C-alpha positions in Angstrom: 0.0 0.0 -0.1 1.4 3.4 -1.0 1.3 6.2 1.5 0.1 9.4 0.4 1.6 12.7 1.7 -0.6 15.6 2.8 0.7 17.5 -0.4 -0.4 14.6 -2.7 -3.8 14.5 -1.1 -4.4 18.3 -1.4 -3.1 18.2 -5.0 -5.6 15.3 -5.8 -8.6 17.3 -4.0 -7.7 20.4 -6.0 -9.6 18.7 -8.9 -12.7 19.0 -6.9 -14.1 22.5 -7.6 -15.8 22.8 -4.2 -12.5 21.7 -2.4 -10.4 24.1 -4.3 -12.8 27.0 -3.8 -12.7 26.4 0.1 -8.9 26.1 0.1 -8.7 29.1 -2.0 -10.7 31.0 0.5 -8.2 30.3 3.2 -5.3 31.8 1.3 -5.3 35.1 3.0 -5.2 33.4 6.5 -2.3 31.2 5.3 -0.4 34.2 4.0 -0.8 36.1 7.2 0.4 33.1 9.3 3.3 32.7 7.3 4.4 36.3 7.3 4.0 36.3 11.2 6.2 33.2 11.7 8.8 34.5 9.2 8.8 37.9 10.9 9.0 36.2 14.4 11.9 33.9 13.3 13.7 36.9 11.6 13.5 38.8 14.9 15.0 35.8 16.6 12.1 35.4 19.0 10.6 32.3 20.3 6.7 32.1 20.6 7.2 32.4 24.3 9.3 35.7 23.8 6.8 37.3 21.3 3.9 36.4 23.6 5.5 38.2 26.4 5.9 41.1 24.4 2.4 41.5 23.3 0.9 40.5 26.7 -0.4 36.9 26.0 0.7 33.4 26.8 2.8 31.1 24.5 -0.1 28.7 23.9 -2.3 31.3 22.6 0.3 32.6 20.2 0.9 28.9 19.1 -3.0 28.7 18.3 -2.7 31.6 16.3 0.3 30.5 14.4 -1.5 27.3 13.6 -4.6 29.1 12.0 -6.6 30.4 15.0 -7.4 33.7 13.3 -11.1 33.4 13.8 -10.9 35.2 17.0 -7.7 37.3 16.6 -8.4 40.9 16.6 -6.9 43.8 14.5 -5.5 45.0 18.0 -3.7 41.7 18.5 -2.3 41.8 15.0 -1.0 45.4 15.7 0.6 44.4 18.8 2.5 41.6 17.0 3.4 44.0 14.3 4.8 46.5 16.7 6.8 43.8 18.7 8.3 42.5 15.6 9.2 46.0 14.4 6.9 45.6 11.3 4.0 47.4 9.8 0.5 45.9 9.7 -1.3 46.6 6.4 -4.9 45.7 6.0 -6.5 46.4 2.6 -9.3 45.5 0.3 -8.3 45.2 -3.4 -10.1 44.1 -6.4 -10.6 40.3 -6.6 -12.0 37.7 -8.9 -15.6 37.8 -9.4 -17.4 34.7 -8.1 -20.2 33.2 -10.4 
């Protein structure tokens, strides 16, 4: 029995239009998570150190970095940006029209 990797599975599922639409809808969140992690690593900070700087606990920051943006506030994102000496930019831009 051949083992599938997550990447193989996702690649296969991308042929399903409903799956692809839902996956693509998460793209902004994935980009935000990736940018926070990269900025934190570039600053040489652990999750615990960044959590201390923004006034939260490491498990909360870990959840956020794993995709827990459903409850993250703009204020929290501003604190993270400030602690990482970065700028938070939120904008709306024209996108693809949905059928």
